[in-house]
C-alpha positions as CSV (number, residue, x, y, z in Angstrom):
1,M,7.9,-26.2,21.3
2,S,5.3,-25.6,18.5
3,V,6.1,-23.3,15.6
4,L,3.6,-20.7,16.8
5,A,5.0,-20.8,20.4
6,Q,8.5,-20.3,18.9
7,L,7.2,-17.3,17.0
8,L,5.6,-15.7,20.1
9,T,8.8,-16.3,22.1
10,A,10.9,-14.7,19.3
11,V,8.5,-11.6,19.2
12,R,8.7,-11.3,23.0
13,D,12.5,-11.6,23.2
14,G,13.1,-9.3,20.2
15,A,14.5,-11.9,17.9
16,V,11.6,-11.1,15.6
17,E,10.6,-7.4,15.4
18,V,7.0,-6.4,14.5
19,V,7.4,-3.3,12.3
20,D,4.2,-1.2,11.7
21,L,4.0,-0.1,8.0
22,T,0.8,1.8,8.6
23,A,0.3,5.6,8.4
24,P,-1.8,7.0,11.3
25,L,-5.4,7.6,10.2
26,S,-6.9,11.0,11.0
27,E,-8.6,14.0,9.4
28,R,-5.1,15.1,8.4
29,T,-4.3,12.0,6.4
30,P,-3.5,12.9,2.8
31,I,-6.0,11.7,0.2
32,L,-6.1,11.4,-3.5
33,R,-7.7,14.3,-5.5
34,L,-9.0,13.7,-9.0
35,P,-9.7,16.6,-11.3
36,E,-13.2,17.5,-12.5
37,P,-15.5,16.0,-13.7
38,F,-14.4,12.9,-11.6
39,A,-15.9,12.2,-8.2
40,N,-13.6,12.2,-5.2
41,T,-13.5,10.2,-1.9
42,V,-14.4,11.8,1.4
43,P,-11.5,12.2,3.9
44,F,-11.5,10.3,7.2
45,R,-13.6,11.9,9.9
46,L,-14.6,11.0,13.5
47,K,-17.9,12.0,15.0
48,E,-18.2,11.6,18.7
49,I,-21.2,9.6,20.0
50,S,-20.4,9.9,23.7
51,R,-17.4,10.5,26.0
52,Y,-18.1,9.6,29.7
53,D,-21.1,12.1,29.7
54,D,-24.9,12.2,29.7
55,R,-24.8,10.5,26.2
56,G,-23.0,7.5,27.7
57,P,-21.6,7.9,31.3
58,A,-19.1,5.1,31.3
59,W,-17.9,4.8,27.7
60,Y,-16.3,6.7,24.9
61,W,-17.0,5.9,21.2
62,N,-17.3,7.4,17.8
63,D,-18.8,7.0,14.4
64,F,-16.4,7.4,11.5
65,E,-16.6,8.3,7.9
66,S,-14.0,7.3,5.4
67,G,-13.5,6.2,1.8
68,E,-12.2,2.7,1.1
69,H,-9.0,4.2,-0.4
70,V,-8.0,6.6,2.4
71,G,-4.7,6.3,4.2
72,T,-2.8,3.0,4.2
73,H,-5.2,0.8,2.3
74,F,-5.7,-2.4,0.3
75,D,-6.8,-2.4,-3.4
76,A,-8.8,-5.5,-4.4
77,P,-9.0,-6.5,-8.1
78,V,-12.6,-5.3,-8.5
79,H,-11.3,-1.7,-7.8
80,W,-10.3,-1.4,-11.5
81,A,-12.2,-1.9,-14.7
82,T,-9.7,-4.6,-15.8
83,G,-10.5,-6.6,-12.6
84,R,-14.2,-6.0,-12.6
85,D,-15.0,-9.7,-12.5
86,G,-12.4,-10.4,-9.8
87,E,-12.4,-10.5,-6.0
88,D,-13.9,-7.8,-3.8
89,V,-12.0,-7.2,-0.6
90,S,-14.1,-9.6,1.4
91,Q,-13.3,-12.4,-1.0
92,V,-9.5,-12.3,-0.6
93,A,-8.4,-15.5,0.9
94,P,-6.9,-15.1,4.5
95,G,-3.9,-17.1,3.5
96,R,-3.0,-14.4,0.9
97,L,-2.9,-11.7,3.6
98,V,0.2,-13.3,5.1
99,A,3.1,-13.5,2.7
100,P,6.8,-12.9,2.2
101,A,7.9,-9.4,1.1
102,V,10.9,-7.9,-0.6
103,V,11.9,-4.2,-0.7
104,L,13.4,-2.4,-3.7
105,D,14.9,0.9,-2.5
106,A,14.7,3.7,-5.1
107,S,14.7,6.5,-2.6
108,A,17.9,8.1,-4.0
109,H,16.4,8.3,-7.5
110,A,13.2,9.7,-6.2
111,A,15.0,12.3,-4.1
112,E,16.7,13.6,-7.3
113,N,13.6,13.3,-9.5
114,P,10.0,13.2,-8.0
115,D,8.8,11.8,-11.4
116,F,11.2,8.9,-11.3
117,L,9.9,5.7,-12.8
118,L,11.0,2.2,-12.0
119,E,12.0,0.2,-15.1
120,I,12.4,-3.6,-15.7
121,E,16.2,-3.1,-15.7
122,H,16.1,-1.8,-12.1
123,V,14.2,-4.8,-10.9
124,R,16.6,-7.1,-12.8
125,A,19.6,-5.4,-11.1
126,W,17.9,-5.9,-7.8
127,E,17.4,-9.6,-8.5
128,D,21.0,-10.0,-9.5
129,E,22.0,-8.8,-6.0
130,H,19.2,-10.3,-3.9
131,G,17.7,-13.2,-5.7
132,P,14.4,-13.8,-7.5
133,L,11.2,-12.1,-6.6
134,P,9.2,-14.2,-4.1
135,D,6.5,-16.6,-5.4
136,G,3.2,-15.4,-3.9
137,G,4.9,-12.5,-2.1
138,W,4.7,-8.7,-2.0
139,F,6.9,-6.4,-4.1
140,L,7.4,-3.3,-1.9
141,Y,8.7,-0.2,-3.7
142,R,10.5,2.2,-1.4
143,T,10.9,5.8,-2.6
144,G,11.2,7.7,0.7
145,W,7.9,9.4,0.0
146,D,6.5,8.5,3.5
147,A,8.7,11.4,4.8
148,R,6.1,13.7,3.2
149,S,3.0,12.1,4.6
150,A,2.3,14.6,7.3
151,D,1.3,17.3,4.8
152,Q,-1.3,16.9,2.0
153,D,0.3,19.4,-0.4
154,T,3.8,18.1,0.0
155,F,2.6,14.5,-0.3
156,L,0.7,15.0,-3.5
157,N,3.3,17.4,-4.8
158,A,1.0,18.9,-7.5
159,D,1.4,21.9,-9.8
160,E,-0.6,23.2,-12.8
161,N,0.4,20.0,-14.7
162,G,-0.8,17.6,-12.0
163,P,0.9,15.6,-9.2
164,H,4.6,14.7,-9.3
165,T,5.3,11.5,-7.4
166,P,7.5,8.5,-8.3
167,G,6.1,5.3,-9.7
168,I,6.5,2.5,-12.1
169,S,6.7,2.6,-15.9
170,P,3.9,1.0,-17.9
171,E,6.3,-1.7,-19.3
172,C,7.6,-2.5,-15.8
173,A,4.1,-2.6,-14.3
174,R,2.9,-5.0,-17.0
175,W,6.0,-7.2,-16.5
176,L,5.7,-7.3,-12.8
177,A,2.0,-8.1,-12.9
178,E,2.0,-10.6,-15.7
179,E,5.4,-12.2,-15.8
180,T,6.6,-12.4,-12.2
181,P,5.1,-14.5,-9.3
182,V,4.5,-11.6,-6.9
183,L,0.9,-11.3,-5.5
184,G,0.9,-7.6,-5.1
185,L,2.6,-4.2,-5.1
186,G,3.1,-2.0,-2.1
187,V,4.1,1.7,-2.3
188,E,4.6,4.7,0.0
189,T,2.7,7.2,-2.3
190,V,-1.0,8.0,-2.3
191,G,-1.7,5.3,-4.9
192,T,0.2,2.5,-6.6
193,D,0.7,4.6,-9.7
194,A,3.0,7.5,-10.4
195,G,1.6,11.0,-10.1
196,G,1.7,11.5,-13.9
197,A,0.2,8.1,-14.7
198,H,-3.0,9.6,-16.0
199,G,-1.0,10.4,-19.1
200,F,0.6,6.9,-19.5
201,D,-0.5,4.2,-22.0
202,P,-2.5,2.7,-20.6
203,P,-3.4,5.3,-17.9
204,F,-2.7,4.1,-14.4
205,P,-0.8,1.0,-15.5
206,C,-0.2,-0.4,-12.0
207,H,-3.9,-0.4,-11.3
208,S,-4.7,-1.7,-14.8
209,F,-2.2,-4.6,-14.9
210,F,-2.0,-5.7,-11.3
211,L,-5.7,-5.7,-10.5
212,G,-6.5,-7.1,-14.0
213,A,-4.2,-10.0,-13.2
214,G,-6.1,-10.7,-9.9
215,K,-3.3,-9.2,-7.8
216,Y,-3.4,-6.6,-5.1
217,G,-2.2,-3.2,-4.1
218,L,-1.1,-1.6,-0.8
219,T,-0.6,2.2,-0.6
220,Q,0.7,4.9,1.8
221,L,3.0,2.5,3.5
222,Q,5.6,3.7,6.0
223,N,8.9,2.5,7.6
224,L,10.0,0.4,4.6
225,D,13.5,1.6,5.4
226,R,13.3,-0.7,8.5
227,L,12.8,-3.8,6.4
228,P,15.6,-5.9,4.8
229,A,15.7,-6.2,1.0
230,R,14.3,-9.7,1.5
231,G,13.3,-12.0,4.4
232,A,10.4,-10.1,6.0
233,V,6.9,-11.5,6.3
234,L,4.0,-9.1,5.6
235,L,0.6,-9.2,7.3
236,A,-2.1,-7.1,5.6
237,S,-5.5,-6.8,7.4
238,P,-8.1,-4.9,5.3
239,L,-11.7,-5.0,6.6
240,P,-13.8,-7.7,4.8
241,I,-16.2,-5.2,3.3
242,V,-18.8,-7.2,1.2
243,G,-18.7,-5.7,-2.3
244,G,-15.9,-3.4,-1.3
245,S,-13.2,-2.4,-3.8
246,G,-10.7,-1.9,-1.0
247,S,-10.3,-1.0,2.6
248,P,-8.1,0.9,5.0
249,A,-5.7,-1.6,6.5
250,R,-3.2,-2.2,9.3
251,V,-0.1,-3.5,7.7
252,L,2.6,-5.2,9.8
253,A,5.9,-6.8,8.9
254,L,7.8,-9.5,10.9
255,V,11.6,-9.1,10.7
256,E,14.2,-11.3,12.1
257,R,16.8,-9.3,14.1
């Protein structure tokens, strides 16, 4: 039996589970909000073209409007000034969209402190328990924030000082991007950076360091609690938008059971 036939048999028999890490995409999907004078993305919207009626008697279809960075989405290097000479989303090699993934669970810390920041020492402790970070794989950062994703205000968790969501310290972001072999960072929050990252040095360090290093981001993931600390395979499928800085994506994980 070929390798692919074995995989299909394993999926059918339940030996390999396909876990959907994607948030449902609708007009209620939480979106990032930047303060003035910065421009903001549009939310996701559907506009009906026809629905089994005079406009089209046998078919239903819609137009849709959305920003590239709405819902579960993929960040390409060109999204950030540090990666301006890098790949747009259509240029990402297909082989890089299928990769191993590891999960670091900091949900207990984030439950106690919504501004919790992951430090190098936390990743080192994870490696001591689970082994080295995967070469050419995804570093998935679980904070439990997906439990808030049904409500914009709860998800962004903002007050007069700005949003309060967990993230990664500047030092850890630089180290992960420049000194480890991972190809990208995946998070459950609205963006790869902490809510307070506008005040970091540099601002938005995950965007700055990862995209500047030619690596990628995945945001608004769900169901990371269903993945093992290591051993899953992640499939990310952004639209190949020519010139695009990113794209909404369907993100799946294959997990041996």
